[in-house]
C-alpha positions in Angstrom: 1.5 51.3 -27.0 -2.1 50.2 -26.6 -1.4 47.1 -28.6 1.5 46.2 -26.3 -0.8 46.6 -23.2 -3.5 44.5 -24.9 -1.0 41.7 -25.7 0.3 41.8 -22.1 -3.2 41.6 -20.7 -4.1 38.7 -23.0 -0.9 36.8 -22.1 -1.5 37.4 -18.4 -5.1 36.1 -18.7 -3.9 33.0 -20.5 -1.4 32.3 -17.8 -3.9 32.8 -15.1 -6.4 30.5 -16.8 -3.7 27.8 -17.0 -2.8 28.4 -13.4 -6.4 27.9 -12.2 -7.9 25.5 -14.7 -5.3 23.7 -16.7 -3.1 20.7 -16.1 -1.0 21.2 -13.0 -3.5 23.8 -11.8 -4.2 24.6 -8.1 -7.4 22.6 -8.2 -5.6 19.5 -9.5 -2.8 19.9 -7.0 -5.3 20.3 -4.1 -7.2 17.2 -5.3 -4.0 15.2 -5.5 -2.9 16.3 -2.1 -6.3 15.2 -0.7 -5.9 11.8 -2.4 -2.4 11.3 -1.0 -3.6 12.2 2.5 -6.4 9.6 2.2 -4.1 7.0 0.9 -1.6 7.7 3.8 -4.3 7.3 6.3 -5.4 4.0 4.8 -1.8 2.8 4.7 -1.3 3.7 8.4 -4.4 1.6 9.3 -3.2 -1.3 7.2 0.3 -1.0 8.7 -1.2 -1.2 12.2 -3.3 -4.2 11.2 -0.2 -5.9 9.7 1.8 -5.3 12.8 -0.9 -6.9 15.0 -0.9 -9.9 12.7 2.9 -10.2 12.7 2.9 -10.0 16.5 0.3 -12.8 16.6 2.3 -14.9 14.2 5.5 -14.4 16.3 3.6 -15.4 19.4 2.2 -18.5 17.8 5.6 -19.5 16.5 7.5 -19.0 19.8 5.0 -20.3 22.4 3.4 -23.7 22.3 0.9 -22.5 24.9 -0.5 -19.9 22.6 -1.4 -22.5 20.0 -3.1 -24.6 22.6 -5.0 -21.6 24.0 -6.2 -20.7 20.5 -7.3 -24.3 19.8 -9.2 -24.4 23.1 -11.0 -21.1 22.6 -11.8 -21.3 18.9 -12.1 -25.1 18.3 -13.3 -26.3 21.7 -10.3 -28.6 22.1 -10.1 -30.6 25.4 -7.5 -33.0 26.7 -8.2 -36.7 27.5 -8.1 -36.2 31.3 -10.4 -33.1 31.3 -14.1 -32.9 31.7 -16.1 -30.6 29.4 -19.0 -28.6 30.8 -21.3 -26.7 28.5 -23.3 -24.0 30.2 -26.3 -22.8 28.2 -28.0 -19.6 29.2 -31.7 -19.1 28.6 
């Protein structure tokens, strides 16, 4: 009877060791869940950035005024009948 109890205790300890330290253990599952949560957060940020870029592309494709506005602001584009004034602050 003592041998049976000893075997049961050894088997239980081996299963517990695998549960806490082996492959598929609680520690590994927790680290994987953490990695998945971090990746989802990064994916959400990238999806929001992509949506902003898609909206900007749609705006540029549909409206000619958006292209002109962008050229004026970023490239300093002026028309032939316009006068350009550059204000320099000290």
